[in-house]
C-alpha angles and dihedrals in degrees: 000000000000091000090053092051092049091049091050092049091048091050092051092048091049091049090050091051092049091048092050091049091050091050091052091049090048091051093051104032112020104035113068116198092174122209115341130190124228111201108202119199098345097308100326084124128006113193128193112211139168107261123240103057128100119275089240095057094039091056092046091054087062095045096260102128121198118191114260116166092178095051095247100309095123096244104106103045090212093125097069116146138154116267107195098179140003100024098118124216126331111266128222093252095058099035096084091054097054124081122215090256092051092051090051089050092052094247113164141172105256092211091059099045113092119212101229098144140003110314137191121211139176121211134173111274089232090072091066087072093058112110138188113240137195112215141173125226105244095178140358109200127183111228098176135350091283105023128076134181120222122199110198125195111212115234108172114039091016098201135051134193118210143144121248106263098037125116142219133217115237118208117217115202125230110282135166092353094312118130122239109265140180121227131182122239127175117241111247098184124085123260092242089065088069101155089062139045128206125198133180114219128191119204112251112201108252090357109153097215099037092047088053091049095048101037107027113020113093136185108274094031119127124227143172128245139163133212170356101249137164144049098242106121142118115292124233095245130105094234118133114252134234110195121191127183144147134197114341087355082089089083105082094035091051088052095045096048094049091044089053089053093050093048096045095244104157102184111149105260129184115191117202114192118187126204139153099238142357088265088065095056122096138172085032096140092046094049093045089051091052088049089057096042101044118058090198096053129080125180118205116180115188129192123207100184109028110139120242116262094032093118094243108155099178133090119308134199134046113336091238090057091051091049090050091053094049098042115033086160117047098158095114097042139088122219131215114192132181129175144062121353090247094053093046094047091049091047093049089051093053094044092048092047088055094052108271112148114237092240090060094062117091122178147171106212117198114229 
């Protein structure tokens, strides 16, 4: 009896898979939507595209790049834009990511909107400055057992302008049956080093792009990327800073702090970096040197899983607990956070509890 049920379930799943595949083929091969026009920002750009593809990919084909940390799978919600006309109804994939106010304002996920007829969209003007770059891997340096640093020499164009804190999207090619994908990585280098880009990448188990970086990408290889993206950067105020990061969340903070040094911005800044053990720390010597050189900068690494007897003399416990101990009053500060959603949510809770206004918290939350 059980075997019959399993066979029936398997048959139904197989039929569903076949049907879904046929629908995709029909969408791409059988249905012909002809040439469609995408009107961007009331005529600032009018693009002619072959109908049937997603709005995200159709725009990218004409060098209008919309952020998409998940590579167009509808799981990051970075690619939100305003679709004024021609976008069709909201689909089940994008619905959970849109608030009531966003729906009323015609906000959509560009990766989920199909271009099947003429369409009108509104995007931030800043995205017109995003470019696609060809670059060469100058070095690939292990920082921990699961984190590497890439230094990329720009080839075409050979120069980039960005603000410390922004990110790029790296394109992995097809390999071993894996599709080409785009993934977002914060820039860890400083804006003055504008013929190069550095990124810090942590290995994600079964991650398409990170597996390619760790197992296939070699020094001397060329790759494609686009950028810069994002609005995570130092504000123009004089408020003292509390920076919190963990793992590859080091990247934008590492860029911001060194950019502050170069530009002579001496706002008091305390940088809390959380890790499990000493083996998970990196740039320790460099950060300790900055701590010595810069009277306005303090580096506080904290370990949550370091075994007793290891000789560690620094802070221990969850990074949020360490922040709470150092700053019982955060009402006059600003915060810059980068890392996992859980770490950021916990940090925001502690900072808010201790008096930090919501508008003073800036973060780059990994999807």
